[in-house]
N, C-alpha and C positions, 0 to 999 in steps of 0.2 A: 328516603332522604327528605328532610324538611328543609325547605328553602324560603326565605323571606325576600320578596322582590319589592324594592324600593323605587317608586316612580318619581319622575320629575316632568313636568308639563305633559302629563298623561301618558308618558312612555316609560318602559322600564329602563333604569339607570344602573342599578346595583342589585345583585343577588348576594344575599347573606345565608351562610349555611353553617352548620356545626362543623367544629374543626376536624373531627374524625372523617366526616363526609369529604371535606376539602382534601385531606390526605390520601383517602381513596381515590379521588378524581386526579391527583397528581401521579399517583402510582399508576393509574390505568393510562394516563396520557404518556408516561415514560416507557410502559410496555408496548404501547401502539408505536411509538417512535422506533423502539427496538425491532419490531416486526417489519417496519417499513426499511430500516438499514439492512436487515437480513435480506429481504426481498430485493433490495437494490443490488447487494453484494452477489447473490445468486444469479441475478439477470446480467450483471457485468461478466461474470465467469462464464456463463452459458453463451454469451455473445463474443467472447473471445477478448474483451477489453481488459479484463483482469486474469491473473494466472495464480494458481495455488502453487506453493512451493513446499517441499518436504520439510519435515522439522530438522533433519540433519543439516539441511542448507542454512535454515535460520540459526541453528546452533553454531555452525561453522563461521558464519558472519558475525555473530555475537561474540565469538571467541577471538575475534581479530585475524581470522585467516584472511588472506588477499582476496577481495571480491573478484578481480578479474579472473583469478585461477578458479575460485569456487563455481562462478557462472560458466566459465569455459568447460570445466569438467562436467558440470550438470547438462550442458547442451552437447555433451559428448563430442567436443572438438579437440583436436590435437593443437600443440603449439605451432606446428607446422602449418596446419590448416588456417590458423589465425593469421599467421604471417603472410601466407599467400593471399588470403582474402582482403587484407587491408594494406598490403604493400610494405611490410616491414620485415626485419630479419628475425629469425627464430631466437637467436640470443637476446635480442630487444624484448621479445615477449617474455622471455624467461626472466630478464632483468625486472620487467614491470611487475611480474608475479611474485618476485622476491623483495621488491621495494628498492632496488638498487638504482633504478631510474625512473623518472617521471615522463608522462607522454604529454605531448601538446593536446590542446583542446580538439585539433583536428583529428589526431590519432584517436583521442578518447571517444569523439563522435562515431568514428568507424567502428570501434570497438563495441559501442553501446548498439549500434545498429545491428551488428553481425550478432551479437549475443542477445538481441530483442529485449534490452532493459533501458531504463533512463541512464543517463550519464551519472546522476546522483546515485544509483545503485553500485557504481564502480569505484566511487571515492570514499 
């Protein structure tokens, strides 16, 4: 790599290098950033701060299935268990899952805690 250093007041101010060398440096910097992102993601998963979810879950949510139902089934909870744990009726859980009713923020918070997700994941 051939680099021309331009000094100002006796100190290096600029480095001029051929364009292909510049492109190579940019590519390597992006690769390093990707490696750091990958390592952060692995560490978050290993520490329990992040969770991997299976493709069928992602597909179900992307296809517009009700997130409350998708997460409830993934967590292997029944509508009865949800109702008991957060203090609502089974029919209300069913209505939330079919979109016939909306929950208050208080109920959504309880649901999110029980399902171990952010409220944003349920709306």
